[in-house]
PLY file of the C-alpha trace (Angstrom):
ply
format ascii 1.0
element vertex 128
property float x
property float y
property float z
element edge 127
property int vertex1
property int vertex2
end_header
0.00 0.00 0.00
0.99 3.59 -0.50
1.45 5.71 2.57
3.18 8.96 3.30
2.76 12.45 1.98
5.83 12.47 -0.27
4.54 9.82 -2.67
2.92 10.88 -5.93
-0.83 10.45 -6.09
-1.87 7.92 -8.65
-4.84 8.31 -10.96
-5.26 4.59 -11.38
-3.31 1.63 -10.09
0.38 2.45 -10.75
-0.46 5.18 -13.29
0.36 8.84 -12.59
-2.41 11.30 -13.46
-0.02 13.19 -15.74
0.29 10.11 -17.95
-3.42 10.46 -18.70
-3.83 14.25 -18.76
-0.87 15.13 -20.98
-1.83 12.85 -23.90
-5.47 13.96 -23.55
-4.59 17.65 -23.78
-2.19 16.96 -26.66
-4.95 15.05 -28.44
-7.37 17.97 -28.07
-4.69 20.39 -29.30
-3.76 18.32 -32.35
-7.10 16.95 -33.55
-9.46 19.58 -34.95
-13.13 19.34 -33.91
-14.17 18.79 -37.55
-12.54 15.36 -37.44
-14.49 14.46 -34.31
-17.82 15.70 -35.67
-17.69 13.22 -38.54
-16.97 10.26 -36.28
-19.43 7.92 -34.56
-21.26 8.99 -31.41
-19.36 7.56 -28.46
-21.77 8.59 -25.70
-22.18 5.63 -23.36
-25.41 7.00 -21.87
-26.92 7.44 -25.32
-25.99 3.90 -26.36
-27.06 2.13 -23.16
-30.07 4.16 -22.05
-31.15 5.56 -25.44
-31.18 9.12 -24.07
-31.48 11.94 -26.57
-28.60 13.77 -24.91
-26.73 13.63 -21.64
-24.97 16.52 -19.86
-21.60 15.34 -21.19
-22.60 14.85 -24.84
-20.36 16.95 -27.06
-17.63 17.37 -24.43
-14.90 15.82 -26.59
-15.73 18.08 -29.53
-16.07 21.06 -27.17
-12.62 20.45 -25.68
-11.09 20.08 -29.14
-12.69 23.36 -30.24
-11.59 25.08 -27.01
-7.96 24.01 -27.43
-8.04 25.26 -31.01
-9.12 28.70 -29.76
-12.72 28.49 -30.94
-14.62 29.32 -27.76
-17.93 30.09 -29.47
-17.88 26.73 -31.25
-16.84 24.97 -28.03
-19.80 26.48 -26.19
-22.12 25.36 -28.99
-20.95 21.77 -28.54
-21.25 21.74 -24.73
-21.41 24.48 -22.10
-19.50 22.33 -19.61
-16.29 23.25 -21.44
-16.02 26.43 -19.35
-15.41 24.17 -16.35
-13.74 21.10 -17.83
-11.06 22.82 -19.95
-9.67 25.03 -17.15
-9.90 22.07 -14.77
-7.88 19.87 -17.14
-5.29 22.60 -17.59
-5.13 23.30 -13.86
-4.64 19.66 -12.93
-2.00 19.21 -15.62
-0.16 22.38 -14.58
-0.21 21.34 -10.91
1.11 17.88 -11.73
3.84 19.20 -14.03
4.85 21.87 -11.49
5.10 19.23 -8.78
7.14 16.95 -11.05
9.56 19.74 -11.99
9.88 20.78 -8.35
10.61 17.17 -7.36
13.18 16.72 -10.12
14.99 19.97 -9.32
15.13 19.44 -5.55
18.34 17.34 -5.83
16.85 14.70 -3.56
16.68 17.05 -0.57
13.61 16.68 1.60
11.66 19.76 2.62
11.56 20.19 6.39
9.69 22.42 8.76
11.74 22.60 11.96
12.47 25.06 14.70
15.69 24.73 16.63
15.83 24.82 20.42
17.59 28.21 20.37
14.60 29.78 18.60
16.30 30.20 15.23
14.01 29.15 12.39
15.16 26.83 9.66
14.34 27.15 5.99
12.83 24.35 3.90
16.27 22.71 3.44
17.03 22.68 7.15
19.49 25.56 7.01
19.33 28.49 9.48
17.43 31.53 8.23
0 1
1 2
2 3
3 4
4 5
5 6
6 7
7 8
8 9
9 10
10 11
11 12
12 13
13 14
14 15
15 16
16 17
17 18
18 19
19 20
20 21
21 22
22 23
23 24
24 25
25 26
26 27
27 28
28 29
29 30
30 31
31 32
32 33
33 34
34 35
35 36
36 37
37 38
38 39
39 40
40 41
41 42
42 43
43 44
44 45
45 46
46 47
47 48
48 49
49 50
50 51
51 52
52 53
53 54
54 55
55 56
56 57
57 58
58 59
59 60
60 61
61 62
62 63
63 64
64 65
65 66
66 67
67 68
68 69
69 70
70 71
71 72
72 73
73 74
74 75
75 76
76 77
77 78
78 79
79 80
80 81
81 82
82 83
83 84
84 85
85 86
86 87
87 88
88 89
89 90
90 91
91 92
92 93
93 94
94 95
95 96
96 97
97 98
98 99
99 100
100 101
101 102
102 103
103 104
104 105
105 106
106 107
107 108
108 109
109 110
110 111
111 112
112 113
113 114
114 115
115 116
116 117
117 118
118 119
119 120
120 121
121 122
122 123
123 124
124 125
125 126
126 127
């Protein structure tokens, strides 16, 4: 089992969230929404429950349009894009920032200590 605060959170068993988010964002940036419009409907709710439309229908096309800079078209596909696109970018940015910070820390652990003489220590354990 995973325990401790220093371990990376995993999206799925042994799979970092960045390994899912980065290819997804790259896909939306590279594939224009026109390509997705011509494809088959992939909505699981529509196929299983025969619903006319679910709240997520059009999200893939909306994200592709959003990442191509076509906000009006993205909103026409699905209004949820105003939440999902910034959320995807925020999660990806947070994960990448954490990865860069971990890689550039030279293996030093961040500490929060106060010495007995009252002198505070910085995050590397050195006197301030």
